[in-house]
N, C-alpha and C positions, 0 to 999 in steps of 0.2 A: 225783813228781807222780802223781796218780791217773789212772786210765784215761779217756781222752777219746774212746774209739772211738764212743760213741753220738752224738757231735757231728761225725763224719766227720773228715777230715784237716784240722783247723782251722788248723794252721800254714800250709798251702798257700794258705789264703784270706786270709792276713794280709799287709799291706804297710806298711812304715815310710815315713812322709812327713816331711820336714824342710822347713818353710817359714821361711826365714831372712829376717828384716827385711821383713815385708809392705809396709812403707812404700815400698820400692824397686820393687816389682812389682805394685802395687795395680791398675794399669790392665789387668793380665792377667785374663781370665775364670777361669783356673785358680786364681789367688790369691784372687780374690773369692769363688769357690765354697768353697774350703777354709777361708778365714778366716771366712766366714759359718758354716760347720759348727763351727769352733772356738768361736766366740762362742756359738752355740746350745748346745753341750755345756757350756760354762762356766756359762751362765745356768741351764740345766736342772739341772745338778749342784749348784750352790750353793743354788738355791732349794729343793732337796729337804732341805737341811741347815740353812738359815738362814731367818729370817723375811723377808717381803717388804721390800724396801728395800736389801738387800745389793747392792752394785755391784762385781763382781769384774772390771771392765774399765777400761782407761785407756791412756795414751800408750805405756806400756811394751809393750803387746800389739802395737803397730804397729812397734816398733823392735827387739823381742827376737826370739828364735828359738823357733818353735813346733814341738815334736816330737810327732807323732801316730802312734799305731798304728791302722791302719784295716783294715776287713774289705771285701773285694771283693764287691759285690752288684750284679748286673745292670748291669755296666759302670761302676758308681760306687764311690767310696771313702768308706765310712762310718766315722767315728771310733769306736774302741773305748775308748781313753783318750788323754789328751794332757797335756802339761805345757809350761811356758815357761821359758826361760833368758835372762837378760841378763848382761852382764859390764862390767867397768870400761871397757874400750876402747870399747865400743859407746855407753854412756851419755855418756861424755866427748864423743864425736863429735857427739851430738845435744844437748849442753849440758844434760843432765839429771843429777840426783844419783844416786848408787848406790841402787838400788831399795830395799834394806833400810832405808836411812836415812829413808825416808818413813814408817816405822813409828813413829818417835819424835816424840811431840807433847806430852810433859809431863815434869815433873821426875822422875816415877816411873821413867822409862826412862833417866835420866842415865847410870847405870853401864853399861847395855847399849850405849848410844850410844858411850860412851868406848871400850869394848872393840872394837866394830865399827870405829870410826874408826882405832883402833890397828892392827887387822889390815890395813885398807886402806892406811894410811901405810907400814907395813912392806912390804907387797906392792909398792907403788910404788917404794920404794927398791931392792928386789931384782928389779925388772922381772918381777913375777909378775902374771898376769892372773887376777883373782878373779871368779867367777861367782856369780849369785844365782838360785836355782831356786824356782819357785812354780807354783800353779794346777793341780796334778795333779787331774784329773777323769776319771771313768769312766762308761761307758754303764751305767745301772742294771741292764740285763738281764744283764750280766756279773757283777754283784755277787750276783745271786740264785741262781746255779749255783755250788756249791762248787768244782767242778773248774775252771770258767772263771775264777773269782775267784783261785784259786791260780796259774793260768797267767798271768793279768794281772799278778799280783804279781811273778812271776819275770821277765816280759817288761819290766815297768817298771824293775826293777833292771838288766836287760841294756841297755836303751836309754839309761838314765841314765849308766851307766859308759861305754858306747861313745861316746855323744855328747860327753861332757866330755873324754875322752881324744883323740877325733878332732880337737877344737878346741884342744887344748893349753891348756885352762883348768885350772891346777894346783891351785887352791883354790876351795872353794864355801861360801857361806853360805846358810842356809835357816831358815825359820821354820815351825812347825807347830802347829795347834790341838791343845791337850792332850786335848780330848774325844775326838778320833779316834785317839789313841795313835800318831800318825805318828812320834814319836821312836823307836819300836821299829824300824821299817823303816829310818829314817835311821841309827840306831845300827848296824844290820846292814851298811849301806853303808860305814860307817867314820866317820860324823859323831860329834863329841863336843860336849857341852854347853858353852856359853860360860861362862867363869869370870872373876870379878873379884877380884883379890887372893887367888887360890887357892880361892875359894868359887864353887860353881855358882850362876849367876844365877837368880833365881826367874822364873816365867812373867810375862809382861806382858799387859796388856789391848790386844788388837789393835783399834784404833779403827774400822778399815775393815770389820771382821768383827763388828760389834755388840758390841765389847768382850769377845770370847771370849778366854779365857786361852790364851796361845801361848808356845811354847818356841823359843829361838834356838840354832842349832847350827852347827858349823864343821867342814869336812873338809879335810884336807891329804893324805890317802892313802886309796885305796879298800881295803876289807878283802879278804883272800884269797878268802873265800866269795863276795863280790860279784863279784870278778874272774872266778871260776870260772863263775858264771852268765852273765856277759857273753860269755865265750868259748864257752859252750854254744850261744848263739843268735847267734853272729857272722855266720852266713850270712844271717839275716834282716836284720841291720843292713847288711851289705855290699851287699845288693840294694835298699837304700832308694831312694826318689825324693827328689831335692832340687829345690826351686823356686829357680831362679837369679834374678839381678837383673832380667833381661829377661822373666821369666815362663816361660821354656822349662823343661821338666822334663828331668832327667838321671837315667837309671836305671842300676842295677848299677854303682855307683861303687866303685872300689877303696878300701878303708879306709886 
């Protein structure tokens, strides 16, 4: 990583926040404030990249887990970046389909849907909890400074790995818009392209993202490089704040 000295000890100003199932604690002012900041970051981030009318919000935001890296500013926690995770167990409880299945709306995605359903059926037989990750969004100010952008990339990897390992979610499915080349970082994490009859499936048109071309990938094991980054920033993860069901915050949780 490049020298961050001109930005002060930036790591000391950062705080990981895990808001699990906002549905359960929405009466809490803490949840309301953080969820509002999450929504604002998603809308601001997506509207920078897509035309007006993109709607990156829905029921899964209320029942999923929101993982946020925040900066401490004047007694407040301001999100630097965030992403969302749902999983088989959670969506079943709320009588919702696995979130990735919501992508499939035409015959063009028939093979993609077949492969995803096959992964989910195999996981159910083997008692494997499969996660779905989405909605990664970053504060534009961190994109504009090369050193901060690189740090955000490393910390995204660290939080991603630590979160899924801490929740014992053994496999993960993910989609990424091809224009942003997110498959590169996903490949670094250990994701592989979905295949049908041995052939990599082509990109699909994500209807909810103005038909952007998107690639679907599957992870069964994190790469050694990703694990190394997660270990490097384990202290930041171990000192995370989690928002519990009753809205109380719990700090410095043992991993």
